[in-house]
Backbone atoms as SQL, in Angstrom:
CREATE TABLE atoms (id INTEGER PRIMARY KEY, chain TEXT, resi INTEGER, resn TEXT, atom TEXT, x REAL, y REAL, z REAL);
INSERT INTO atoms VALUES
  (1, 'A', 1, 'UNK', 'N', 117.758, 110.802, 71.231),
  (2, 'A', 1, 'UNK', 'CA', 116.983, 109.813, 71.865),
  (3, 'A', 1, 'UNK', 'C', 117.451, 108.438, 71.383),
  (4, 'A', 2, 'UNK', 'N', 117.634, 107.458, 72.295),
  (5, 'A', 2, 'UNK', 'CA', 118.086, 106.124, 71.876),
  (6, 'A', 2, 'UNK', 'C', 117.138, 105.512, 70.803),
  (7, 'A', 3, 'UNK', 'N', 117.785, 104.914, 69.817),
  (8, 'A', 3, 'UNK', 'CA', 117.038, 104.285, 68.716),
  (9, 'A', 3, 'UNK', 'C', 116.811, 105.213, 67.530),
  (10, 'A', 4, 'UNK', 'N', 116.868, 106.529, 67.860),
  (11, 'A', 4, 'UNK', 'CA', 116.641, 107.509, 66.685),
  (12, 'A', 4, 'UNK', 'C', 117.973, 107.779, 66.022),
  (13, 'A', 5, 'UNK', 'N', 117.948, 108.001, 64.727),
  (14, 'A', 5, 'UNK', 'CA', 119.137, 108.392, 63.937),
  (15, 'A', 5, 'UNK', 'C', 119.741, 109.696, 64.580),
  (16, 'A', 6, 'UNK', 'N', 121.034, 109.691, 64.582),
  (17, 'A', 6, 'UNK', 'CA', 121.796, 110.845, 65.058),
  (18, 'A', 6, 'UNK', 'C', 122.500, 111.573, 63.917),
  (19, 'A', 7, 'UNK', 'N', 122.285, 112.868, 63.745),
  (20, 'A', 7, 'UNK', 'CA', 122.856, 113.635, 62.639),
  (21, 'A', 7, 'UNK', 'C', 124.365, 113.565, 62.612),
  (22, 'A', 8, 'UNK', 'N', 125.008, 113.471, 63.710),
  (23, 'A', 8, 'UNK', 'CA', 126.494, 113.460, 63.750),
  (24, 'A', 8, 'UNK', 'C', 127.098, 112.038, 63.879),
  (25, 'A', 9, 'UNK', 'N', 126.350, 110.962, 63.548),
  (26, 'A', 9, 'UNK', 'CA', 126.812, 109.660, 63.697),
  (27, 'A', 9, 'UNK', 'C', 127.176, 109.046, 62.299),
  (28, 'A', 10, 'UNK', 'N', 128.419, 108.671, 62.150),
  (29, 'A', 10, 'UNK', 'CA', 129.002, 108.026, 60.921),
  (30, 'A', 10, 'UNK', 'C', 128.054, 106.890, 60.569),
  (31, 'A', 11, 'UNK', 'N', 127.830, 105.952, 61.477),
  (32, 'A', 11, 'UNK', 'CA', 127.111, 104.723, 61.034),
  (33, 'A', 11, 'UNK', 'C', 125.609, 105.019, 60.768),
  (34, 'A', 12, 'UNK', 'N', 124.950, 106.031, 61.454),
  (35, 'A', 12, 'UNK', 'CA', 123.614, 106.416, 61.024),
  (36, 'A', 12, 'UNK', 'C', 123.645, 106.969, 59.574),
  (37, 'A', 13, 'UNK', 'N', 124.718, 107.640, 59.194),
  (38, 'A', 13, 'UNK', 'CA', 124.837, 108.136, 57.805),
  (39, 'A', 13, 'UNK', 'C', 125.074, 106.941, 56.794),
  (40, 'A', 14, 'UNK', 'N', 125.691, 105.961, 57.235),
  (41, 'A', 14, 'UNK', 'CA', 125.849, 104.763, 56.415),
  (42, 'A', 14, 'UNK', 'C', 124.485, 104.088, 56.235),
  (43, 'A', 15, 'UNK', 'N', 123.708, 103.956, 57.363),
  (44, 'A', 15, 'UNK', 'CA', 122.385, 103.401, 57.264),
  (45, 'A', 15, 'UNK', 'C', 121.500, 104.191, 56.351),
  (46, 'A', 16, 'UNK', 'N', 121.608, 105.515, 56.361),
  (47, 'A', 16, 'UNK', 'CA', 120.837, 106.383, 55.568),
  (48, 'A', 16, 'UNK', 'C', 121.230, 106.378, 54.053),
  (49, 'A', 17, 'UNK', 'N', 122.435, 105.836, 53.855),
  (50, 'A', 17, 'UNK', 'CA', 122.993, 105.930, 52.480),
  (51, 'A', 17, 'UNK', 'C', 123.654, 107.195, 52.055),
  (52, 'A', 18, 'UNK', 'N', 123.921, 108.111, 53.022),
  (53, 'A', 18, 'UNK', 'CA', 124.588, 109.394, 52.683),
  (54, 'A', 18, 'UNK', 'C', 126.115, 109.242, 52.772),
  (55, 'A', 19, 'UNK', 'N', 126.632, 108.176, 53.327),
  (56, 'A', 19, 'UNK', 'CA', 128.033, 107.911, 53.284),
  (57, 'A', 19, 'UNK', 'C', 128.136, 106.473, 52.730),
  (58, 'A', 20, 'UNK', 'N', 129.017, 106.320, 51.718),
  (59, 'A', 20, 'UNK', 'CA', 129.086, 104.995, 51.054),
  (60, 'A', 20, 'UNK', 'C', 129.812, 104.005, 51.996),
  (61, 'A', 21, 'UNK', 'N', 129.473, 102.759, 51.785),
  (62, 'A', 21, 'UNK', 'CA', 130.114, 101.647, 52.446),
  (63, 'A', 21, 'UNK', 'C', 129.981, 100.432, 51.605),
  (64, 'A', 22, 'UNK', 'N', 130.918, 99.474, 51.756),
  (65, 'A', 22, 'UNK', 'CA', 130.813, 98.132, 51.006),
  (66, 'A', 22, 'UNK', 'C', 129.951, 97.311, 51.904),
  (67, 'A', 23, 'UNK', 'N', 128.671, 97.292, 51.551),
  (68, 'A', 23, 'UNK', 'CA', 127.636, 96.485, 52.310),
  (69, 'A', 23, 'UNK', 'C', 127.683, 95.029, 51.802),
  (70, 'A', 24, 'UNK', 'N', 127.762, 94.175, 52.831),
  (71, 'A', 24, 'UNK', 'CA', 127.789, 92.688, 52.409),
  (72, 'A', 24, 'UNK', 'C', 126.406, 92.038, 52.753),
  (73, 'A', 25, 'UNK', 'N', 125.707, 92.629, 53.662),
  (74, 'A', 25, 'UNK', 'CA', 124.367, 92.048, 54.025),
  (75, 'A', 25, 'UNK', 'C', 123.536, 93.224, 54.646),
  (76, 'A', 26, 'UNK', 'N', 122.285, 93.060, 54.362),
  (77, 'A', 26, 'UNK', 'CA', 121.339, 94.065, 54.959),
  (78, 'A', 26, 'UNK', 'C', 119.940, 93.358, 55.134),
  (79, 'A', 27, 'UNK', 'N', 119.417, 93.640, 56.357),
  (80, 'A', 27, 'UNK', 'CA', 118.070, 93.193, 56.744),
  (81, 'A', 27, 'UNK', 'C', 117.251, 94.364, 57.024),
  (82, 'A', 28, 'UNK', 'N', 115.999, 94.008, 57.436),
  (83, 'A', 28, 'UNK', 'CA', 115.162, 95.134, 57.846),
  (84, 'A', 28, 'UNK', 'C', 115.704, 95.890, 59.020),
  (85, 'A', 29, 'UNK', 'N', 116.534, 95.242, 59.914),
  (86, 'A', 29, 'UNK', 'CA', 116.932, 95.858, 61.151),
  (87, 'A', 29, 'UNK', 'C', 118.448, 96.084, 61.308),
  (88, 'A', 30, 'UNK', 'N', 119.229, 95.474, 60.362),
  (89, 'A', 30, 'UNK', 'CA', 120.701, 95.504, 60.407),
  (90, 'A', 30, 'UNK', 'C', 121.350, 95.865, 59.091),
  (91, 'A', 31, 'UNK', 'N', 122.625, 96.315, 59.277),
  (92, 'A', 31, 'UNK', 'CA', 123.435, 96.503, 58.058),
  (93, 'A', 31, 'UNK', 'C', 124.860, 95.862, 58.492),
  (94, 'A', 32, 'UNK', 'N', 125.458, 95.151, 57.456),
  (95, 'A', 32, 'UNK', 'CA', 126.801, 94.630, 57.669),
  (96, 'A', 32, 'UNK', 'C', 127.627, 95.158, 56.512),
  (97, 'A', 33, 'UNK', 'N', 128.828, 95.774, 56.838),
  (98, 'A', 33, 'UNK', 'CA', 129.681, 96.306, 55.846),
  (99, 'A', 33, 'UNK', 'C', 131.192, 96.070, 56.216),
  (100, 'A', 34, 'UNK', 'N', 131.943, 96.103, 55.177),
  (101, 'A', 34, 'UNK', 'CA', 133.422, 95.935, 55.366),
  (102, 'A', 34, 'UNK', 'C', 134.026, 97.056, 56.142),
  (103, 'A', 35, 'UNK', 'N', 134.968, 96.820, 57.095),
  (104, 'A', 35, 'UNK', 'CA', 135.704, 97.770, 57.772),
  (105, 'A', 35, 'UNK', 'C', 136.639, 98.441, 56.845),
  (106, 'A', 36, 'UNK', 'N', 136.749, 99.777, 56.942),
  (107, 'A', 36, 'UNK', 'CA', 137.718, 100.533, 56.046),
  (108, 'A', 36, 'UNK', 'C', 139.133, 100.337, 56.513),
  (109, 'A', 37, 'UNK', 'N', 139.397, 99.827, 57.696),
  (110, 'A', 37, 'UNK', 'CA', 140.746, 99.614, 58.169),
  (111, 'A', 37, 'UNK', 'C', 140.802, 98.165, 58.711),
  (112, 'A', 38, 'UNK', 'N', 140.674, 97.164, 57.864),
  (113, 'A', 38, 'UNK', 'CA', 140.565, 95.770, 58.334),
  (114, 'A', 38, 'UNK', 'C', 141.861, 95.307, 59.153),
  (115, 'A', 39, 'UNK', 'N', 141.481, 94.528, 60.185),
  (116, 'A', 39, 'UNK', 'CA', 142.478, 93.942, 61.025),
  (117, 'A', 39, 'UNK', 'C', 142.647, 92.449, 60.821),
  (118, 'A', 40, 'UNK', 'N', 141.887, 91.983, 59.841),
  (119, 'A', 40, 'UNK', 'CA', 142.011, 90.522, 59.525),
  (120, 'A', 40, 'UNK', 'C', 141.515, 90.360, 58.088),
  (121, 'A', 41, 'UNK', 'N', 141.785, 89.295, 57.359),
  (122, 'A', 41, 'UNK', 'CA', 141.259, 89.139, 55.974),
  (123, 'A', 41, 'UNK', 'C', 139.829, 89.353, 55.846),
  (124, 'A', 42, 'UNK', 'N', 139.070, 88.898, 56.902),
  (125, 'A', 42, 'UNK', 'CA', 137.570, 89.195, 56.948),
  (126, 'A', 42, 'UNK', 'C', 137.415, 90.120, 58.130),
  (127, 'A', 43, 'UNK', 'N', 136.910, 91.328, 57.887),
  (128, 'A', 43, 'UNK', 'CA', 136.655, 92.299, 58.900),
  (129, 'A', 43, 'UNK', 'C', 135.375, 93.078, 58.577),
  (130, 'A', 44, 'UNK', 'N', 134.282, 92.600, 59.074),
  (131, 'A', 44, 'UNK', 'CA', 133.038, 93.122, 58.683),
  (132, 'A', 44, 'UNK', 'C', 132.347, 93.685, 59.959),
  (133, 'A', 45, 'UNK', 'N', 131.732, 94.865, 59.848),
  (134, 'A', 45, 'UNK', 'CA', 130.986, 95.408, 61.035),
  (135, 'A', 45, 'UNK', 'C', 129.520, 95.089, 60.864),
  (136, 'A', 46, 'UNK', 'N', 128.932, 94.756, 61.868),
  (137, 'A', 46, 'UNK', 'CA', 127.357, 94.447, 61.902),
  (138, 'A', 46, 'UNK', 'C', 126.817, 95.438, 62.891),
  (139, 'A', 47, 'UNK', 'N', 125.896, 96.276, 62.353),
  (140, 'A', 47, 'UNK', 'CA', 125.241, 97.317, 63.103),
  (141, 'A', 47, 'UNK', 'C', 123.703, 97.134, 63.056),
  (142, 'A', 48, 'UNK', 'N', 123.037, 97.580, 64.165),
  (143, 'A', 48, 'UNK', 'CA', 121.569, 97.761, 64.003),
  (144, 'A', 48, 'UNK', 'C', 121.312, 99.105, 63.194),
  (145, 'A', 49, 'UNK', 'N', 120.222, 99.071, 62.498),
  (146, 'A', 49, 'UNK', 'CA', 119.865, 100.326, 61.830),
  (147, 'A', 49, 'UNK', 'C', 119.464, 101.456, 62.830),
  (148, 'A', 50, 'UNK', 'N', 118.844, 101.001, 64.008),
  (149, 'A', 50, 'UNK', 'CA', 118.625, 101.979, 65.071),
  (150, 'A', 50, 'UNK', 'C', 119.836, 102.333, 65.837),
  (151, 'A', 51, 'UNK', 'N', 119.868, 103.575, 66.263),
  (152, 'A', 51, 'UNK', 'CA', 121.100, 104.104, 66.991),
  (153, 'A', 51, 'UNK', 'C', 121.007, 103.760, 68.397),
  (154, 'A', 52, 'UNK', 'N', 122.028, 102.992, 68.860),
  (155, 'A', 52, 'UNK', 'CA', 122.299, 102.818, 70.281),
  (156, 'A', 52, 'UNK', 'C', 123.783, 102.987, 70.530),
  (157, 'A', 53, 'UNK', 'N', 124.144, 103.591, 71.572),
  (158, 'A', 53, 'UNK', 'CA', 125.568, 104.076, 71.849),
  (159, 'A', 53, 'UNK', 'C', 126.503, 102.872, 71.857),
  (160, 'A', 54, 'UNK', 'N', 126.093, 101.797, 72.524),
  (161, 'A', 54, 'UNK', 'CA', 126.993, 100.658, 72.707),
  (162, 'A', 54, 'UNK', 'C', 126.189, 99.384, 72.946),
  (163, 'A', 55, 'UNK', 'N', 126.907, 98.235, 73.104),
  (164, 'A', 55, 'UNK', 'CA', 126.248, 97.001, 73.196),
  (165, 'A', 55, 'UNK', 'C', 125.423, 96.872, 74.486),
  (166, 'A', 56, 'UNK', 'N', 125.843, 97.460, 75.572),
  (167, 'A', 56, 'UNK', 'CA', 125.103, 97.426, 76.805),
  (168, 'A', 56, 'UNK', 'C', 123.795, 98.190, 76.673),
  (169, 'A', 57, 'UNK', 'N', 123.818, 99.384, 76.014),
  (170, 'A', 57, 'UNK', 'CA', 122.615, 100.095, 75.849),
  (171, 'A', 57, 'UNK', 'C', 121.636, 99.455, 74.897),
  (172, 'A', 58, 'UNK', 'N', 122.097, 98.814, 73.817),
  (173, 'A', 58, 'UNK', 'CA', 121.287, 98.039, 72.949),
  (174, 'A', 58, 'UNK', 'C', 120.659, 96.863, 73.679),
  (175, 'A', 59, 'UNK', 'N', 121.415, 96.058, 74.393),
  (176, 'A', 59, 'UNK', 'CA', 120.905, 94.872, 75.127),
  (177, 'A', 59, 'UNK', 'C', 119.820, 95.220, 76.121),
  (178, 'A', 60, 'UNK', 'N', 120.001, 96.384, 76.846),
  (179, 'A', 60, 'UNK', 'CA', 119.016, 96.851, 77.846),
  (180, 'A', 60, 'UNK', 'C', 117.768, 97.307, 77.143),
  (181, 'A', 61, 'UNK', 'N', 117.891, 97.991, 76.069),
  (182, 'A', 61, 'UNK', 'CA', 116.649, 98.612, 75.407),
  (183, 'A', 61, 'UNK', 'C', 115.970, 97.701, 74.560),
  (184, 'A', 62, 'UNK', 'N', 116.668, 96.805, 73.820),
  (185, 'A', 62, 'UNK', 'CA', 115.978, 95.978, 72.716),
  (186, 'A', 62, 'UNK', 'C', 116.730, 94.636, 72.618),
  (187, 'A', 63, 'UNK', 'N', 116.380, 93.681, 73.391),
  (188, 'A', 63, 'UNK', 'CA', 116.942, 92.403, 73.276),
  (189, 'A', 63, 'UNK', 'C', 116.673, 91.662, 71.946),
  (190, 'A', 64, 'UNK', 'N', 115.528, 91.916, 71.352),
  (191, 'A', 64, 'UNK', 'CA', 115.231, 91.264, 70.062),
  (192, 'A', 64, 'UNK', 'C', 116.137, 91.802, 68.990),
  (193, 'A', 65, 'UNK', 'N', 116.488, 93.130, 69.054),
  (194, 'A', 65, 'UNK', 'CA', 117.391, 93.739, 68.078),
  (195, 'A', 65, 'UNK', 'C', 118.822, 93.230, 68.351),
  (196, 'A', 66, 'UNK', 'N', 119.140, 93.036, 69.567),
  (197, 'A', 66, 'UNK', 'CA', 120.429, 92.517, 69.921),
  (198, 'A', 66, 'UNK', 'C', 120.612, 91.136, 69.351),
  (199, 'A', 67, 'UNK', 'N', 119.559, 90.330, 69.379),
  (200, 'A', 67, 'UNK', 'CA', 119.612, 89.001, 68.732),
  (201, 'A', 67, 'UNK', 'C', 119.727, 89.095, 67.220),
  (202, 'A', 68, 'UNK', 'N', 119.096, 90.073, 66.647),
  (203, 'A', 68, 'UNK', 'CA', 119.172, 90.322, 65.234),
  (204, 'A', 68, 'UNK', 'C', 120.673, 90.567, 64.784),
  (205, 'A', 69, 'UNK', 'N', 121.331, 91.395, 65.549),
  (206, 'A', 69, 'UNK', 'CA', 122.755, 91.710, 65.282),
  (207, 'A', 69, 'UNK', 'C', 123.643, 90.513, 65.404),
  (208, 'A', 70, 'UNK', 'N', 123.350, 89.650, 66.449),
  (209, 'A', 70, 'UNK', 'CA', 124.180, 88.449, 66.612),
  (210, 'A', 70, 'UNK', 'C', 123.919, 87.472, 65.506),
  (211, 'A', 71, 'UNK', 'N', 122.605, 87.310, 65.152),
  (212, 'A', 71, 'UNK', 'CA', 122.217, 86.350, 64.043),
  (213, 'A', 71, 'UNK', 'C', 122.927, 86.828, 62.712),
  (214, 'A', 72, 'UNK', 'N', 122.942, 88.075, 62.435),
  (215, 'A', 72, 'UNK', 'CA', 123.653, 88.549, 61.242),
  (216, 'A', 72, 'UNK', 'C', 125.131, 88.387, 61.214),
  (217, 'A', 73, 'UNK', 'N', 125.678, 88.493, 62.445),
  (218, 'A', 73, 'UNK', 'CA', 127.147, 88.199, 62.588),
  (219, 'A', 73, 'UNK', 'C', 127.440, 86.741, 62.126),
  (220, 'A', 74, 'UNK', 'N', 126.614, 85.888, 62.541),
  (221, 'A', 74, 'UNK', 'CA', 126.813, 84.467, 62.053),
  (222, 'A', 74, 'UNK', 'C', 126.555, 84.293, 60.646),
  (223, 'A', 75, 'UNK', 'N', 125.564, 85.009, 60.093),
  (224, 'A', 75, 'UNK', 'CA', 125.283, 84.975, 58.653),
  (225, 'A', 75, 'UNK', 'C', 126.474, 85.524, 57.860),
  (226, 'A', 76, 'UNK', 'N', 127.082, 86.622, 58.315),
  (227, 'A', 76, 'UNK', 'CA', 128.347, 87.074, 57.703),
  (228, 'A', 76, 'UNK', 'C', 129.421, 86.025, 57.714),
  (229, 'A', 77, 'UNK', 'N', 129.686, 85.394, 58.866),
  (230, 'A', 77, 'UNK', 'CA', 130.620, 84.322, 58.951),
  (231, 'A', 77, 'UNK', 'C', 130.382, 83.169, 58.019),
  (232, 'A', 78, 'UNK', 'N', 129.088, 82.800, 57.937),
  (233, 'A', 78, 'UNK', 'CA', 128.738, 81.764, 56.996),
  (234, 'A', 78, 'UNK', 'C', 128.966, 82.159, 55.610),
  (235, 'A', 79, 'UNK', 'N', 128.526, 83.351, 55.160),
  (236, 'A', 79, 'UNK', 'CA', 128.788, 83.742, 53.833),
  (237, 'A', 79, 'UNK', 'C', 130.310, 83.971, 53.485),
  (238, 'A', 80, 'UNK', 'N', 131.093, 84.308, 54.444),
  (239, 'A', 80, 'UNK', 'CA', 132.511, 84.553, 54.228),
  (240, 'A', 80, 'UNK', 'C', 133.229, 83.185, 54.377),
  (241, 'A', 81, 'UNK', 'N', 132.475, 82.135, 54.643),
  (242, 'A', 81, 'UNK', 'CA', 133.026, 80.697, 54.772),
  (243, 'A', 81, 'UNK', 'C', 134.118, 80.614, 55.865),
  (244, 'A', 82, 'UNK', 'N', 133.796, 81.234, 56.987),
  (245, 'A', 82, 'UNK', 'CA', 134.751, 81.275, 58.160),
  (246, 'A', 82, 'UNK', 'C', 134.427, 80.032, 59.047),
  (247, 'A', 83, 'UNK', 'N', 135.478, 79.165, 59.204),
  (248, 'A', 83, 'UNK', 'CA', 135.286, 78.036, 60.148),
  (249, 'A', 83, 'UNK', 'C', 135.233, 78.541, 61.573),
  (250, 'A', 84, 'UNK', 'N', 136.043, 79.546, 61.839),
  (251, 'A', 84, 'UNK', 'CA', 135.979, 80.147, 63.175),
  (252, 'A', 84, 'UNK', 'C', 136.202, 81.709, 62.957),
  (253, 'A', 85, 'UNK', 'N', 135.718, 82.395, 63.932),
  (254, 'A', 85, 'UNK', 'CA', 135.756, 83.827, 63.827),
  (255, 'A', 85, 'UNK', 'C', 135.676, 84.473, 65.225),
  (256, 'A', 86, 'UNK', 'N', 135.983, 85.729, 65.365),
  (257, 'A', 86, 'UNK', 'CA', 135.890, 86.416, 66.593),
  (258, 'A', 86, 'UNK', 'C', 134.842, 87.527, 66.447),
  (259, 'A', 87, 'UNK', 'N', 133.928, 87.649, 67.343),
  (260, 'A', 87, 'UNK', 'CA', 133.009, 88.720, 67.309),
  (261, 'A', 87, 'UNK', 'C', 133.366, 89.664, 68.517),
  (262, 'A', 88, 'UNK', 'N', 133.619, 90.929, 68.207),
  (263, 'A', 88, 'UNK', 'CA', 134.053, 91.882, 69.213),
  (264, 'A', 88, 'UNK', 'C', 133.062, 93.085, 69.281),
  (265, 'A', 89, 'UNK', 'N', 132.665, 93.449, 70.439),
  (266, 'A', 89, 'UNK', 'CA', 131.903, 94.701, 70.734),
  (267, 'A', 89, 'UNK', 'C', 132.719, 95.523, 71.694),
  (268, 'A', 90, 'UNK', 'N', 133.247, 96.614, 71.239),
  (269, 'A', 90, 'UNK', 'CA', 134.065, 97.497, 72.071),
  (270, 'A', 90, 'UNK', 'C', 132.985, 98.429, 72.755),
  (271, 'A', 91, 'UNK', 'N', 133.059, 98.534, 74.051),
  (272, 'A', 91, 'UNK', 'CA', 132.085, 99.366, 74.837),
  (273, 'A', 91, 'UNK', 'C', 132.840, 100.371, 75.701),
  (274, 'A', 92, 'UNK', 'N', 132.888, 101.587, 75.211),
  (275, 'A', 92, 'UNK', 'CA', 133.604, 102.632, 75.933),
  (276, 'A', 92, 'UNK', 'C', 134.971, 102.918, 75.329),
  (277, 'A', 93, 'UNK', 'N', 135.419, 104.106, 75.542),
  (278, 'A', 93, 'UNK', 'CA', 136.726, 104.571, 74.946),
  (279, 'A', 93, 'UNK', 'C', 137.949, 103.713, 75.392),
  (280, 'A', 94, 'UNK', 'N', 137.857, 103.327, 76.688),
  (281, 'A', 94, 'UNK', 'CA', 138.956, 102.481, 77.200),
  (282, 'A', 94, 'UNK', 'C', 139.071, 101.174, 76.577),
  (283, 'A', 95, 'UNK', 'N', 138.008, 100.723, 75.986),
  (284, 'A', 95, 'UNK', 'CA', 137.984, 99.400, 75.214),
  (285, 'A', 95, 'UNK', 'C', 138.276, 99.603, 73.819),
  (286, 'A', 96, 'UNK', 'N', 138.444, 100.814, 73.302),
  (287, 'A', 96, 'UNK', 'CA', 138.708, 101.084, 71.880),
  (288, 'A', 96, 'UNK', 'C', 137.601, 101.499, 71.006),
  (289, 'A', 97, 'UNK', 'N', 136.402, 101.757, 71.679),
  (290, 'A', 97, 'UNK', 'CA', 135.206, 102.238, 71.005),
  (291, 'A', 97, 'UNK', 'C', 135.540, 103.679, 70.441),
  (292, 'A', 98, 'UNK', 'N', 135.394, 103.896, 69.117),
  (293, 'A', 98, 'UNK', 'CA', 135.607, 105.223, 68.536),
  (294, 'A', 98, 'UNK', 'C', 134.419, 105.804, 67.828),
  (295, 'A', 99, 'UNK', 'N', 133.453, 104.917, 67.470),
  (296, 'A', 99, 'UNK', 'CA', 132.206, 105.299, 66.822),
  (297, 'A', 99, 'UNK', 'C', 131.048, 104.980, 67.859),
  (298, 'A', 100, 'UNK', 'N', 130.327, 105.900, 68.216),
  (299, 'A', 100, 'UNK', 'CA', 129.376, 105.719, 69.364),
  (300, 'A', 100, 'UNK', 'C', 128.045, 105.246, 68.779),
  (301, 'A', 101, 'UNK', 'N', 128.078, 104.266, 67.957),
  (302, 'A', 101, 'UNK', 'CA', 126.870, 103.501, 67.456),
  (303, 'A', 101, 'UNK', 'C', 127.286, 102.070, 67.580),
  (304, 'A', 102, 'UNK', 'N', 126.546, 101.345, 68.365),
  (305, 'A', 102, 'UNK', 'CA', 126.926, 99.887, 68.638),
  (306, 'A', 102, 'UNK', 'C', 127.288, 99.136, 67.332),
  (307, 'A', 103, 'UNK', 'N', 128.325, 98.422, 67.322),
  (308, 'A', 103, 'UNK', 'CA', 128.824, 97.668, 66.127),
  (309, 'A', 103, 'UNK', 'C', 129.614, 96.405, 66.666),
  (310, 'A', 104, 'UNK', 'N', 129.279, 95.284, 65.988),
  (311, 'A', 104, 'UNK', 'CA', 130.005, 94.106, 66.252),
  (312, 'A', 104, 'UNK', 'C', 131.054, 93.950, 65.109),
  (313, 'A', 105, 'UNK', 'N', 132.310, 93.629, 65.504),
  (314, 'A', 105, 'UNK', 'CA', 133.363, 93.313, 64.493),
  (315, 'A', 105, 'UNK', 'C', 133.366, 91.820, 64.292),
  (316, 'A', 106, 'UNK', 'N', 133.153, 91.314, 63.023),
  (317, 'A', 106, 'UNK', 'CA', 133.345, 89.926, 62.734),
  (318, 'A', 106, 'UNK', 'C', 134.746, 89.837, 62.108),
  (319, 'A', 107, 'UNK', 'N', 135.654, 89.158, 62.740),
  (320, 'A', 107, 'UNK', 'CA', 137.031, 89.033, 62.336),
  (321, 'A', 107, 'UNK', 'C', 137.328, 87.540, 62.183),
  (322, 'A', 108, 'UNK', 'N', 137.961, 87.290, 61.016),
  (323, 'A', 108, 'UNK', 'CA', 138.339, 85.930, 60.710),
  (324, 'A', 108, 'UNK', 'C', 139.274, 85.832, 59.474),
  (325, 'A', 109, 'UNK', 'N', 139.505, 84.595, 59.099),
  (326, 'A', 109, 'UNK', 'CA', 140.434, 84.397, 57.967),
  (327, 'A', 109, 'UNK', 'C', 141.833, 84.277, 58.219),
  (328, 'A', 110, 'UNK', 'N', 142.217, 84.382, 59.522),
  (329, 'A', 110, 'UNK', 'CA', 143.578, 84.097, 60.030),
  (330, 'A', 110, 'UNK', 'C', 143.529, 83.721, 61.435),
  (331, 'A', 111, 'UNK', 'N', 144.615, 83.141, 62.025),
  (332, 'A', 111, 'UNK', 'CA', 144.679, 82.891, 63.392),
  (333, 'A', 111, 'UNK', 'C', 144.534, 84.151, 64.245),
  (334, 'A', 112, 'UNK', 'N', 143.758, 84.066, 65.253),
  (335, 'A', 112, 'UNK', 'CA', 143.690, 85.214, 66.188),
  (336, 'A', 112, 'UNK', 'C', 144.233, 84.862, 67.481),
  (337, 'A', 113, 'UNK', 'N', 145.075, 85.582, 68.012),
  (338, 'A', 113, 'UNK', 'CA', 145.788, 85.332, 69.304),
  (339, 'A', 113, 'UNK', 'C', 144.893, 85.666, 70.486),
  (340, 'A', 114, 'UNK', 'N', 145.173, 84.980, 71.646),
  (341, 'A', 114, 'UNK', 'CA', 144.516, 85.317, 72.906),
  (342, 'A', 114, 'UNK', 'C', 145.533, 85.501, 73.945),
  (343, 'A', 115, 'UNK', 'N', 145.451, 86.465, 74.787),
  (344, 'A', 115, 'UNK', 'CA', 144.411, 87.446, 74.802),
  (345, 'A', 115, 'UNK', 'C', 144.682, 88.555, 73.729),
  (346, 'A', 116, 'UNK', 'N', 143.547, 89.149, 73.276),
  (347, 'A', 116, 'UNK', 'CA', 143.713, 90.248, 72.268),
  (348, 'A', 116, 'UNK', 'C', 144.287, 91.494, 72.876),
  (349, 'A', 117, 'UNK', 'N', 144.730, 92.422, 72.015),
  (350, 'A', 117, 'UNK', 'CA', 145.148, 93.734, 72.398),
  (351, 'A', 117, 'UNK', 'C', 146.309, 93.717, 73.292);
């Protein structure tokens, strides 16, 4: 069920503390941790503690939690002293989503080309 922890979800296991991660911020509703395969000098994932498959599902089900994730992305950027950064939500396998728990990638610390990918 949406919002409920999933036994087979990597990010739910990070939230539960059963899989280690380098956590940089944590609130009542979110966790932010370093990506294990960074694509920029700063590459932090920001996730809601509640399980939603993707950004669209989260936005439809819980706009307040969506705002929490976005607010924490800015807090990560501030703590990392990023003058500019990219925030990416991959939604669906065609867009590169590989973990089916919504997560925003905070990328910065170098120039980022456009268009991406």
